[in-house]
PyMOL Python script that loads the backbone (N, CA, C, O; Angstrom):
from pymol import cmd

cmd.read_pdbstr("""\
ATOM      1  N   UNK A   1      -2.135  29.018  -8.426  1.00  0.00           N
ATOM      2  CA  UNK A   1      -1.581  27.733  -7.990  1.00  0.00           C
ATOM      3  C   UNK A   1      -2.525  26.596  -8.349  1.00  0.00           C
ATOM      4  O   UNK A   1      -3.723  26.690  -8.078  1.00  0.00           O
ATOM      5  N   UNK A   2      -2.022  25.527  -8.949  1.00  0.00           N
ATOM      6  CA  UNK A   2      -2.832  24.380  -9.381  1.00  0.00           C
ATOM      7  C   UNK A   2      -2.428  23.230  -8.525  1.00  0.00           C
ATOM      8  O   UNK A   2      -1.245  22.900  -8.439  1.00  0.00           O
ATOM      9  N   UNK A   3      -3.426  22.584  -7.861  1.00  0.00           N
ATOM     10  CA  UNK A   3      -3.123  21.478  -6.978  1.00  0.00           C
ATOM     11  C   UNK A   3      -3.706  20.192  -7.565  1.00  0.00           C
ATOM     12  O   UNK A   3      -4.871  20.175  -7.963  1.00  0.00           O
ATOM     13  N   UNK A   4      -2.926  19.128  -7.625  1.00  0.00           N
ATOM     14  CA  UNK A   4      -3.386  17.806  -8.073  1.00  0.00           C
ATOM     15  C   UNK A   4      -3.075  16.803  -7.012  1.00  0.00           C
ATOM     16  O   UNK A   4      -2.127  16.970  -6.244  1.00  0.00           O
ATOM     17  N   UNK A   5      -3.880  15.739  -6.959  1.00  0.00           N
ATOM     18  CA  UNK A   5      -3.619  14.647  -6.092  1.00  0.00           C
ATOM     19  C   UNK A   5      -3.086  13.515  -6.994  1.00  0.00           C
ATOM     20  O   UNK A   5      -3.788  13.012  -7.871  1.00  0.00           O
ATOM     21  N   UNK A   6      -1.828  13.138  -6.747  1.00  0.00           N
ATOM     22  CA  UNK A   6      -1.171  12.153  -7.612  1.00  0.00           C
ATOM     23  C   UNK A   6      -1.633  10.734  -7.224  1.00  0.00           C
ATOM     24  O   UNK A   6      -1.829  10.423  -6.050  1.00  0.00           O
ATOM     25  N   UNK A   7      -1.794   9.918  -8.222  1.00  0.00           N
ATOM     26  CA  UNK A   7      -2.137   8.515  -8.061  1.00  0.00           C
ATOM     27  C   UNK A   7      -0.797   7.797  -7.667  1.00  0.00           C
ATOM     28  O   UNK A   7       0.082   7.598  -8.505  1.00  0.00           O
ATOM     29  N   UNK A   8      -0.683   7.422  -6.365  1.00  0.00           N
ATOM     30  CA  UNK A   8       0.589   6.866  -5.873  1.00  0.00           C
ATOM     31  C   UNK A   8       1.052   5.644  -6.646  1.00  0.00           C
ATOM     32  O   UNK A   8       2.237   5.512  -6.954  1.00  0.00           O
ATOM     33  N   UNK A   9       0.112   4.740  -6.963  1.00  0.00           N
ATOM     34  CA  UNK A   9       0.484   3.514  -7.632  1.00  0.00           C
ATOM     35  C   UNK A   9       1.043   3.827  -9.049  1.00  0.00           C
ATOM     36  O   UNK A   9       2.028   3.226  -9.478  1.00  0.00           O
ATOM     37  N   UNK A  10       0.435   4.720  -9.719  1.00  0.00           N
ATOM     38  CA  UNK A  10       0.923   5.075 -11.111  1.00  0.00           C
ATOM     39  C   UNK A  10       2.259   5.828 -10.966  1.00  0.00           C
ATOM     40  O   UNK A  10       3.166   5.594 -11.766  1.00  0.00           O
ATOM     41  N   UNK A  11       2.407   6.696 -10.002  1.00  0.00           N
ATOM     42  CA  UNK A  11       3.705   7.401  -9.863  1.00  0.00           C
ATOM     43  C   UNK A  11       4.800   6.378  -9.616  1.00  0.00           C
ATOM     44  O   UNK A  11       5.883   6.470 -10.195  1.00  0.00           O
ATOM     45  N   UNK A  12       4.521   5.401  -8.757  1.00  0.00           N
ATOM     46  CA  UNK A  12       5.528   4.386  -8.422  1.00  0.00           C
ATOM     47  C   UNK A  12       5.857   3.611  -9.696  1.00  0.00           C
ATOM     48  O   UNK A  12       7.018   3.254  -9.895  1.00  0.00           O
ATOM     49  N   UNK A  13       4.883   3.336 -10.566  1.00  0.00           N
ATOM     50  CA  UNK A  13       5.143   2.643 -11.813  1.00  0.00           C
ATOM     51  C   UNK A  13       5.968   3.449 -12.786  1.00  0.00           C
ATOM     52  O   UNK A  13       6.763   2.891 -13.542  1.00  0.00           O
ATOM     53  N   UNK A  14       5.784   4.779 -12.774  1.00  0.00           N
ATOM     54  CA  UNK A  14       6.554   5.678 -13.653  1.00  0.00           C
ATOM     55  C   UNK A  14       7.946   5.857 -13.183  1.00  0.00           C
ATOM     56  O   UNK A  14       8.869   5.942 -13.993  1.00  0.00           O
ATOM     57  N   UNK A  15       8.135   5.918 -11.861  1.00  0.00           N
ATOM     58  CA  UNK A  15       9.472   6.272 -11.304  1.00  0.00           C
ATOM     59  C   UNK A  15       9.768   5.350 -10.119  1.00  0.00           C
ATOM     60  O   UNK A  15       9.751   5.790  -8.970  1.00  0.00           O
ATOM     61  N   UNK A  16      10.038   4.077 -10.397  1.00  0.00           N
ATOM     62  CA  UNK A  16      10.375   3.133  -9.308  1.00  0.00           C
ATOM     63  C   UNK A  16      11.711   3.550  -8.682  1.00  0.00           C
ATOM     64  O   UNK A  16      12.668   3.826  -9.405  1.00  0.00           O
ATOM     65  N   UNK A  17      11.785   3.597  -7.375  1.00  0.00           N
ATOM     66  CA  UNK A  17      12.990   4.003  -6.675  1.00  0.00           C
ATOM     67  C   UNK A  17      13.529   2.939  -5.704  1.00  0.00           C
ATOM     68  O   UNK A  17      12.743   2.334  -4.975  1.00  0.00           O
ATOM     69  N   UNK A  18      14.752   2.715  -5.679  1.00  0.00           N
ATOM     70  CA  UNK A  18      15.410   1.811  -4.741  1.00  0.00           C
ATOM     71  C   UNK A  18      15.486   2.502  -3.364  1.00  0.00           C
ATOM     72  O   UNK A  18      15.253   1.863  -2.338  1.00  0.00           O
ATOM     73  N   UNK A  19      15.809   3.794  -3.346  1.00  0.00           N
ATOM     74  CA  UNK A  19      15.957   4.552  -2.136  1.00  0.00           C
ATOM     75  C   UNK A  19      14.791   5.548  -2.030  1.00  0.00           C
ATOM     76  O   UNK A  19      14.659   6.462  -2.844  1.00  0.00           O
ATOM     77  N   UNK A  20      13.975   5.350  -1.033  1.00  0.00           N
ATOM     78  CA  UNK A  20      12.840   6.253  -0.873  1.00  0.00           C
ATOM     79  C   UNK A  20      13.003   7.129   0.330  1.00  0.00           C
ATOM     80  O   UNK A  20      13.125   6.635   1.451  1.00  0.00           O
ATOM     81  N   UNK A  21      13.008   8.427   0.119  1.00  0.00           N
ATOM     82  CA  UNK A  21      12.975   9.416   1.187  1.00  0.00           C
ATOM     83  C   UNK A  21      11.971  10.475   0.773  1.00  0.00           C
ATOM     84  O   UNK A  21      11.597  10.554  -0.397  1.00  0.00           O
ATOM     85  N   UNK A  22      11.527  11.300   1.737  1.00  0.00           N
ATOM     86  CA  UNK A  22      10.613  12.381   1.398  1.00  0.00           C
ATOM     87  C   UNK A  22      11.265  13.337   0.384  1.00  0.00           C
ATOM     88  O   UNK A  22      10.630  13.797  -0.565  1.00  0.00           O
ATOM     89  N   UNK A  23      12.549  13.616   0.619  1.00  0.00           N
ATOM     90  CA  UNK A  23      13.245  14.538  -0.293  1.00  0.00           C
ATOM     91  C   UNK A  23      13.258  14.043  -1.739  1.00  0.00           C
ATOM     92  O   UNK A  23      12.994  14.801  -2.673  1.00  0.00           O
ATOM     93  N   UNK A  24      13.573  12.739  -1.908  1.00  0.00           N
ATOM     94  CA  UNK A  24      13.611  12.136  -3.222  1.00  0.00           C
ATOM     95  C   UNK A  24      12.200  12.096  -3.814  1.00  0.00           C
ATOM     96  O   UNK A  24      12.016  12.438  -4.982  1.00  0.00           O
ATOM     97  N   UNK A  25      11.217  11.690  -3.039  1.00  0.00           N
ATOM     98  CA  UNK A  25       9.822  11.654  -3.496  1.00  0.00           C
ATOM     99  C   UNK A  25       9.401  13.042  -3.967  1.00  0.00           C
ATOM    100  O   UNK A  25       8.800  13.160  -5.035  1.00  0.00           O
ATOM    101  N   UNK A  26       9.690  14.078  -3.221  1.00  0.00           N
ATOM    102  CA  UNK A  26       9.318  15.439  -3.614  1.00  0.00           C
ATOM    103  C   UNK A  26       9.991  15.794  -4.916  1.00  0.00           C
ATOM    104  O   UNK A  26       9.346  16.355  -5.801  1.00  0.00           O
ATOM    105  N   UNK A  27      11.300  15.480  -5.069  1.00  0.00           N
ATOM    106  CA  UNK A  27      12.007  15.807  -6.290  1.00  0.00           C
ATOM    107  C   UNK A  27      11.356  15.074  -7.496  1.00  0.00           C
ATOM    108  O   UNK A  27      11.162  15.673  -8.554  1.00  0.00           O
ATOM    109  N   UNK A  28      11.027  13.790  -7.327  1.00  0.00           N
ATOM    110  CA  UNK A  28      10.413  12.995  -8.432  1.00  0.00           C
ATOM    111  C   UNK A  28       9.082  13.637  -8.800  1.00  0.00           C
ATOM    112  O   UNK A  28       8.809  13.852  -9.981  1.00  0.00           O
ATOM    113  N   UNK A  29       8.248  13.945  -7.809  1.00  0.00           N
ATOM    114  CA  UNK A  29       6.965  14.585  -8.096  1.00  0.00           C
ATOM    115  C   UNK A  29       7.116  15.928  -8.807  1.00  0.00           C
ATOM    116  O   UNK A  29       6.377  16.234  -9.743  1.00  0.00           O
ATOM    117  N   UNK A  30       8.084  16.726  -8.350  1.00  0.00           N
ATOM    118  CA  UNK A  30       8.339  18.017  -8.979  1.00  0.00           C
ATOM    119  C   UNK A  30       8.788  17.808 -10.460  1.00  0.00           C
ATOM    120  O   UNK A  30       8.339  18.539 -11.343  1.00  0.00           O
ATOM    121  N   UNK A  31       9.640  16.844 -10.717  1.00  0.00           N
ATOM    122  CA  UNK A  31      10.079  16.599 -12.091  1.00  0.00           C
ATOM    123  C   UNK A  31       8.913  16.083 -12.940  1.00  0.00           C
ATOM    124  O   UNK A  31       8.794  16.497 -14.093  1.00  0.00           O
ATOM    125  N   UNK A  32       8.065  15.220 -12.440  1.00  0.00           N
ATOM    126  CA  UNK A  32       6.939  14.724 -13.190  1.00  0.00           C
ATOM    127  C   UNK A  32       5.966  15.889 -13.444  1.00  0.00           C
ATOM    128  O   UNK A  32       5.401  15.984 -14.534  1.00  0.00           O
ATOM    129  N   UNK A  33       5.768  16.748 -12.485  1.00  0.00           N
ATOM    130  CA  UNK A  33       4.891  17.889 -12.672  1.00  0.00           C
ATOM    131  C   UNK A  33       5.448  18.902 -13.653  1.00  0.00           C
ATOM    132  O   UNK A  33       4.693  19.468 -14.445  1.00  0.00           O
ATOM    133  N   UNK A  34       6.738  19.143 -13.622  1.00  0.00           N
ATOM    134  CA  UNK A  34       7.395  20.056 -14.558  1.00  0.00           C
ATOM    135  C   UNK A  34       7.203  19.520 -15.959  1.00  0.00           C
ATOM    136  O   UNK A  34       7.026  20.319 -16.878  1.00  0.00           O
ATOM    137  N   UNK A  35       7.228  18.205 -16.182  1.00  0.00           N
ATOM    138  CA  UNK A  35       7.104  17.632 -17.482  1.00  0.00           C
ATOM    139  C   UNK A  35       5.602  17.324 -17.849  1.00  0.00           C
ATOM    140  O   UNK A  35       5.302  16.738 -18.890  1.00  0.00           O
ATOM    141  N   UNK A  36       4.709  17.743 -16.954  1.00  0.00           N
ATOM    142  CA  UNK A  36       3.276  17.526 -17.069  1.00  0.00           C
ATOM    143  C   UNK A  36       2.938  16.029 -17.190  1.00  0.00           C
ATOM    144  O   UNK A  36       2.147  15.629 -18.044  1.00  0.00           O
ATOM    145  N   UNK A  37       3.546  15.219 -16.326  1.00  0.00           N
ATOM    146  CA  UNK A  37       3.407  13.825 -16.358  1.00  0.00           C
ATOM    147  C   UNK A  37       2.830  13.240 -15.044  1.00  0.00           C
ATOM    148  O   UNK A  37       2.861  12.026 -14.846  1.00  0.00           O
ATOM    149  N   UNK A  38       2.316  14.089 -14.168  1.00  0.00           N
ATOM    150  CA  UNK A  38       1.813  13.597 -12.913  1.00  0.00           C
ATOM    151  C   UNK A  38       0.456  12.854 -13.137  1.00  0.00           C
ATOM    152  O   UNK A  38      -0.524  13.477 -13.544  1.00  0.00           O
ATOM    153  N   UNK A  39       0.411  11.564 -12.876  1.00  0.00           N
ATOM    154  CA  UNK A  39      -0.835  10.800 -13.030  1.00  0.00           C
ATOM    155  C   UNK A  39      -1.781  11.131 -11.894  1.00  0.00           C
ATOM    156  O   UNK A  39      -1.652  10.595 -10.794  1.00  0.00           O
ATOM    157  N   UNK A  40      -2.714  11.996 -12.155  1.00  0.00           N
ATOM    158  CA  UNK A  40      -3.626  12.445 -11.054  1.00  0.00           C
ATOM    159  C   UNK A  40      -4.803  11.515 -10.938  1.00  0.00           C
ATOM    160  O   UNK A  40      -5.202  10.866 -11.905  1.00  0.00           O
ATOM    161  N   UNK A  41      -5.358  11.457  -9.743  1.00  0.00           N
ATOM    162  CA  UNK A  41      -6.545  10.700  -9.522  1.00  0.00           C
ATOM    163  C   UNK A  41      -7.743  11.520 -10.052  1.00  0.00           C
ATOM    164  O   UNK A  41      -7.659  12.740 -10.193  1.00  0.00           O
ATOM    165  N   UNK A  42      -8.813  10.850 -10.329  1.00  0.00           N
ATOM    166  CA  UNK A  42      -9.989  11.557 -10.838  1.00  0.00           C
ATOM    167  C   UNK A  42     -10.845  12.047  -9.670  1.00  0.00           C
ATOM    168  O   UNK A  42     -11.175  11.283  -8.763  1.00  0.00           O
ATOM    169  N   UNK A  43     -11.185  13.287  -9.707  1.00  0.00           N
ATOM    170  CA  UNK A  43     -12.071  13.842  -8.672  1.00  0.00           C
ATOM    171  C   UNK A  43     -13.261  14.423  -9.441  1.00  0.00           C
ATOM    172  O   UNK A  43     -13.096  15.069 -10.476  1.00  0.00           O
ATOM    173  N   UNK A  44     -14.463  14.177  -8.909  1.00  0.00           N
ATOM    174  CA  UNK A  44     -15.647  14.728  -9.593  1.00  0.00           C
ATOM    175  C   UNK A  44     -15.686  16.283  -9.498  1.00  0.00           C
ATOM    176  O   UNK A  44     -15.185  16.874  -8.542  1.00  0.00           O
ATOM    177  N   UNK A  45     -16.265  16.877 -10.467  1.00  0.00           N
ATOM    178  CA  UNK A  45     -16.396  18.347 -10.425  1.00  0.00           C
ATOM    179  C   UNK A  45     -17.407  18.727  -9.359  1.00  0.00           C
ATOM    180  O   UNK A  45     -18.177  17.877  -8.912  1.00  0.00           O
ATOM    181  N   UNK A  46     -17.422  20.008  -8.936  1.00  0.00           N
ATOM    182  CA  UNK A  46     -18.283  20.426  -7.838  1.00  0.00           C
ATOM    183  C   UNK A  46     -19.777  20.073  -8.069  1.00  0.00           C
ATOM    184  O   UNK A  46     -20.478  19.728  -7.118  1.00  0.00           O
ATOM    185  N   UNK A  47     -20.239  20.153  -9.268  1.00  0.00           N
ATOM    186  CA  UNK A  47     -21.678  19.825  -9.567  1.00  0.00           C
ATOM    187  C   UNK A  47     -21.964  18.361  -9.245  1.00  0.00           C
ATOM    188  O   UNK A  47     -22.941  18.038  -8.569  1.00  0.00           O
ATOM    189  N   UNK A  48     -21.121  17.508  -9.728  1.00  0.00           N
ATOM    190  CA  UNK A  48     -21.317  16.044  -9.471  1.00  0.00           C
ATOM    191  C   UNK A  48     -21.171  15.713  -7.978  1.00  0.00           C
ATOM    192  O   UNK A  48     -21.902  14.874  -7.452  1.00  0.00           O
ATOM    193  N   UNK A  49     -20.225  16.375  -7.301  1.00  0.00           N
ATOM    194  CA  UNK A  49     -20.081  16.136  -5.855  1.00  0.00           C
ATOM    195  C   UNK A  49     -21.296  16.605  -5.111  1.00  0.00           C
ATOM    196  O   UNK A  49     -21.711  15.975  -4.139  1.00  0.00           O
ATOM    197  N   UNK A  50     -21.895  17.738  -5.561  1.00  0.00           N
ATOM    198  CA  UNK A  50     -23.146  18.215  -4.919  1.00  0.00           C
ATOM    199  C   UNK A  50     -24.291  17.265  -5.132  1.00  0.00           C
ATOM    200  O   UNK A  50     -25.080  17.029  -4.217  1.00  0.00           O
ATOM    201  N   UNK A  51     -24.397  16.723  -6.304  1.00  0.00           N
ATOM    202  CA  UNK A  51     -25.474  15.776  -6.591  1.00  0.00           C
ATOM    203  C   UNK A  51     -25.314  14.498  -5.718  1.00  0.00           C
ATOM    204  O   UNK A  51     -26.283  13.975  -5.169  1.00  0.00           O
ATOM    205  N   UNK A  52     -24.085  14.037  -5.618  1.00  0.00           N
ATOM    206  CA  UNK A  52     -23.786  12.848  -4.795  1.00  0.00           C
ATOM    207  C   UNK A  52     -24.136  13.085  -3.298  1.00  0.00           C
ATOM    208  O   UNK A  52     -24.717  12.234  -2.625  1.00  0.00           O
ATOM    209  N   UNK A  53     -23.749  14.283  -2.824  1.00  0.00           N
ATOM    210  CA  UNK A  53     -24.015  14.610  -1.436  1.00  0.00           C
ATOM    211  C   UNK A  53     -25.537  14.682  -1.167  1.00  0.00           C
ATOM    212  O   UNK A  53     -26.012  14.226  -0.127  1.00  0.00           O
ATOM    213  N   UNK A  54     -26.293  15.264  -2.127  1.00  0.00           N
ATOM    214  CA  UNK A  54     -27.758  15.380  -1.958  1.00  0.00           C
ATOM    215  C   UNK A  54     -28.374  13.962  -1.999  1.00  0.00           C
ATOM    216  O   UNK A  54     -29.271  13.648  -1.217  1.00  0.00           O
ATOM    217  N   UNK A  55     -27.878  13.114  -2.923  1.00  0.00           N
ATOM    218  CA  UNK A  55     -28.431  11.761  -2.988  1.00  0.00           C
ATOM    219  C   UNK A  55     -28.165  10.969  -1.705  1.00  0.00           C
ATOM    220  O   UNK A  55     -29.024  10.233  -1.221  1.00  0.00           O
ATOM    221  N   UNK A  56     -26.957  11.139  -1.168  1.00  0.00           N
ATOM    222  CA  UNK A  56     -26.576  10.450   0.079  1.00  0.00           C
ATOM    223  C   UNK A  56     -27.419  10.951   1.219  1.00  0.00           C
ATOM    224  O   UNK A  56     -27.881  10.174   2.055  1.00  0.00           O
ATOM    225  N   UNK A  57     -27.622  12.256   1.255  1.00  0.00           N
ATOM    226  CA  UNK A  57     -28.438  12.837   2.307  1.00  0.00           C
ATOM    227  C   UNK A  57     -29.892  12.363   2.234  1.00  0.00           C
ATOM    228  O   UNK A  57     -30.514  12.089   3.260  1.00  0.00           O
ATOM    229  N   UNK A  58     -30.422  12.269   1.025  1.00  0.00           N
ATOM    230  CA  UNK A  58     -31.800  11.748   0.854  1.00  0.00           C
ATOM    231  C   UNK A  58     -31.897  10.317   1.295  1.00  0.00           C
ATOM    232  O   UNK A  58     -32.880   9.923   1.923  1.00  0.00           O
ATOM    233  N   UNK A  59     -30.894   9.530   0.976  1.00  0.00           N
ATOM    234  CA  UNK A  59     -30.883   8.121   1.307  1.00  0.00           C
ATOM    235  C   UNK A  59     -30.801   7.947   2.846  1.00  0.00           C
ATOM    236  O   UNK A  59     -31.465   7.082   3.416  1.00  0.00           O
ATOM    237  N   UNK A  60     -29.980   8.778   3.494  1.00  0.00           N
ATOM    238  CA  UNK A  60     -29.862   8.634   4.970  1.00  0.00           C
ATOM    239  C   UNK A  60     -31.181   9.035   5.600  1.00  0.00           C
ATOM    240  O   UNK A  60     -31.642   8.360   6.521  1.00  0.00           O
ATOM    241  N   UNK A  61     -31.834  10.161   5.117  1.00  0.00           N
ATOM    242  CA  UNK A  61     -33.069  10.515   5.762  1.00  0.00           C
ATOM    243  C   UNK A  61     -34.163   9.512   5.536  1.00  0.00           C
ATOM    244  O   UNK A  61     -35.005   9.310   6.411  1.00  0.00           O
ATOM    245  N   UNK A  62     -34.178   8.872   4.376  1.00  0.00           N
ATOM    246  CA  UNK A  62     -35.204   7.888   4.104  1.00  0.00           C
ATOM    247  C   UNK A  62     -34.908   6.582   4.838  1.00  0.00           C
ATOM    248  O   UNK A  62     -35.827   5.826   5.155  1.00  0.00           O
ATOM    249  N   UNK A  63     -33.603   6.308   5.116  1.00  0.00           N
ATOM    250  CA  UNK A  63     -33.297   5.098   5.834  1.00  0.00           C
ATOM    251  C   UNK A  63     -33.714   5.176   7.324  1.00  0.00           C
ATOM    252  O   UNK A  63     -33.931   4.142   7.957  1.00  0.00           O
ATOM    253  N   UNK A  64     -33.823   6.364   7.864  1.00  0.00           N
ATOM    254  CA  UNK A  64     -34.277   6.547   9.235  1.00  0.00           C
ATOM    255  C   UNK A  64     -35.763   6.618   9.339  1.00  0.00           C
ATOM    256  O   UNK A  64     -36.310   6.593  10.442  1.00  0.00           O
ATOM    257  N   UNK A  65     -36.449   6.709   8.194  1.00  0.00           N
ATOM    258  CA  UNK A  65     -37.916   6.816   8.170  1.00  0.00           C
ATOM    259  C   UNK A  65     -38.525   5.388   8.410  1.00  0.00           C
ATOM    260  O   UNK A  65     -37.803   4.392   8.356  1.00  0.00           O
ATOM    261  N   UNK A  66     -39.799   5.313   8.663  1.00  0.00           N
ATOM    262  CA  UNK A  66     -40.416   3.981   8.814  1.00  0.00           C
ATOM    263  C   UNK A  66     -40.197   3.137   7.593  1.00  0.00           C
ATOM    264  O   UNK A  66     -40.087   3.703   6.505  1.00  0.00           O
ATOM    265  N   UNK A  67     -40.126   1.839   7.680  1.00  0.00           N
ATOM    266  CA  UNK A  67     -39.823   0.947   6.571  1.00  0.00           C
ATOM    267  C   UNK A  67     -40.754   1.108   5.376  1.00  0.00           C
ATOM    268  O   UNK A  67     -40.302   0.885   4.253  1.00  0.00           O
ATOM    269  N   UNK A  68     -42.018   1.479   5.538  1.00  0.00           N
ATOM    270  CA  UNK A  68     -42.907   1.621   4.416  1.00  0.00           C
ATOM    271  C   UNK A  68     -42.519   2.729   3.476  1.00  0.00           C
ATOM    272  O   UNK A  68     -42.882   2.700   2.300  1.00  0.00           O
ATOM    273  N   UNK A  69     -41.786   3.708   3.971  1.00  0.00           N
ATOM    274  CA  UNK A  69     -41.350   4.797   3.088  1.00  0.00           C
ATOM    275  C   UNK A  69     -39.902   4.860   2.779  1.00  0.00           C
ATOM    276  O   UNK A  69     -39.398   5.906   2.369  1.00  0.00           O
ATOM    277  N   UNK A  70     -39.197   3.750   2.966  1.00  0.00           N
ATOM    278  CA  UNK A  70     -37.776   3.649   2.749  1.00  0.00           C
ATOM    279  C   UNK A  70     -37.486   3.631   1.271  1.00  0.00           C
ATOM    280  O   UNK A  70     -37.595   2.576   0.646  1.00  0.00           O
ATOM    281  N   UNK A  71     -37.111   4.780   0.670  1.00  0.00           N
ATOM    282  CA  UNK A  71     -36.909   4.871  -0.789  1.00  0.00           C
ATOM    283  C   UNK A  71     -35.606   4.335  -1.209  1.00  0.00           C
ATOM    284  O   UNK A  71     -35.490   3.970  -2.379  1.00  0.00           O
ATOM    285  N   UNK A  72     -34.584   4.240  -0.379  1.00  0.00           N
ATOM    286  CA  UNK A  72     -33.292   3.737  -0.869  1.00  0.00           C
ATOM    287  C   UNK A  72     -33.151   2.244  -0.818  1.00  0.00           C
ATOM    288  O   UNK A  72     -32.262   1.693  -1.467  1.00  0.00           O
ATOM    289  N   UNK A  73     -33.990   1.571  -0.074  1.00  0.00           N
ATOM    290  CA  UNK A  73     -33.921   0.107  -0.023  1.00  0.00           C
ATOM    291  C   UNK A  73     -34.644  -0.483  -1.248  1.00  0.00           C
ATOM    292  O   UNK A  73     -35.734  -0.033  -1.599  1.00  0.00           O
ATOM    293  N   UNK A  74     -34.040  -1.478  -1.887  1.00  0.00           N
ATOM    294  CA  UNK A  74     -34.744  -2.097  -2.991  1.00  0.00           C
ATOM    295  C   UNK A  74     -35.954  -2.803  -2.517  1.00  0.00           C
ATOM    296  O   UNK A  74     -35.959  -3.394  -1.437  1.00  0.00           O
ATOM    297  N   UNK A  75     -37.017  -2.751  -3.332  1.00  0.00           N
ATOM    298  CA  UNK A  75     -38.201  -3.430  -2.892  1.00  0.00           C
ATOM    299  C   UNK A  75     -38.064  -4.930  -3.087  1.00  0.00           C
ATOM    300  O   UNK A  75     -37.514  -5.364  -4.099  1.00  0.00           O
ATOM    301  N   UNK A  76     -38.529  -5.700  -2.188  1.00  0.00           N
ATOM    302  CA  UNK A  76     -38.397  -7.160  -2.288  1.00  0.00           C
ATOM    303  C   UNK A  76     -39.695  -7.715  -2.916  1.00  0.00           C
ATOM    304  O   UNK A  76     -40.772  -7.621  -2.328  1.00  0.00           O
ATOM    305  N   UNK A  77     -39.572  -8.260  -4.054  1.00  0.00           N
ATOM    306  CA  UNK A  77     -40.727  -8.872  -4.681  1.00  0.00           C
ATOM    307  C   UNK A  77     -40.397 -10.387  -4.747  1.00  0.00           C
ATOM    308  O   UNK A  77     -39.252 -10.784  -4.966  1.00  0.00           O
ATOM    309  N   UNK A  78     -41.423 -11.190  -4.553  1.00  0.00           N
ATOM    310  CA  UNK A  78     -41.167 -12.630  -4.603  1.00  0.00           C
ATOM    311  C   UNK A  78     -40.667 -13.023  -5.963  1.00  0.00           C
ATOM    312  O   UNK A  78     -41.144 -12.537  -6.988  1.00  0.00           O
ATOM    313  N   UNK A  79     -39.667 -13.941  -5.957  1.00  0.00           N
ATOM    314  CA  UNK A  79     -39.146 -14.398  -7.234  1.00  0.00           C
ATOM    315  C   UNK A  79     -40.062 -15.462  -7.812  1.00  0.00           C
ATOM    316  O   UNK A  79     -40.597 -16.307  -7.093  1.00  0.00           O
ATOM    317  N   UNK A  80     -40.226 -15.406  -9.083  1.00  0.00           N
ATOM    318  CA  UNK A  80     -41.063 -16.397  -9.766  1.00  0.00           C
ATOM    319  C   UNK A  80     -40.256 -17.693  -9.772  1.00  0.00           C
ATOM    320  O   UNK A  80     -39.041 -17.699  -9.974  1.00  0.00           O
ATOM    321  N   UNK A  81     -40.980 -18.792  -9.542  1.00  0.00           N
ATOM    322  CA  UNK A  81     -40.262 -20.113  -9.582  1.00  0.00           C
ATOM    323  C   UNK A  81     -39.891 -20.434 -10.993  1.00  0.00           C
ATOM    324  O   UNK A  81     -40.653 -20.198 -11.931  1.00  0.00           O
ATOM    325  N   UNK A  82     -38.696 -20.981 -11.133  1.00  0.00           N
ATOM    326  CA  UNK A  82     -38.262 -21.333 -12.506  1.00  0.00           C
ATOM    327  C   UNK A  82     -39.124 -22.333 -13.178  1.00  0.00           C
ATOM    328  O   UNK A  82     -39.671 -23.223 -12.527  1.00  0.00           O
ATOM    329  N   UNK A  83     -39.263 -22.213 -14.481  1.00  0.00           N
ATOM    330  CA  UNK A  83     -40.110 -23.138 -15.214  1.00  0.00           C
ATOM    331  C   UNK A  83     -39.389 -24.480 -15.317  1.00  0.00           C
ATOM    332  O   UNK A  83     -38.183 -24.528 -15.559  1.00  0.00           O
ATOM    333  N   UNK A  84     -40.123 -25.549 -15.135  1.00  0.00           N
ATOM    334  CA  UNK A  84     -39.496 -26.875 -15.175  1.00  0.00           C
ATOM    335  C   UNK A  84     -39.871 -27.625 -16.447  1.00  0.00           C
ATOM    336  O   UNK A  84     -39.432 -28.757 -16.648  1.00  0.00           O
TER     337      UNK A  84
END
""", "prot")
cmd.dss("prot")
cmd.show_as("cartoon", "prot")
cmd.util.cbc("prot")
cmd.orient("prot")
């Protein structure tokens, strides 16, 4: 079984309906799927998701550390005054 998450805005653009019911929506999605036309949203693969989760976890742990070791916050350097 293959599961996809349809992009609702794109599905509505492909099959605008005057009468919307769950039954009609299901039929439209089934027809689009049968014809291999379901506009799916993009989901990252498991490797990318893992990398994102690790980065978020690192950022959260460093955000709770003392300010001197906060790796996720951009360092503030004084801006040079513009040349006149």
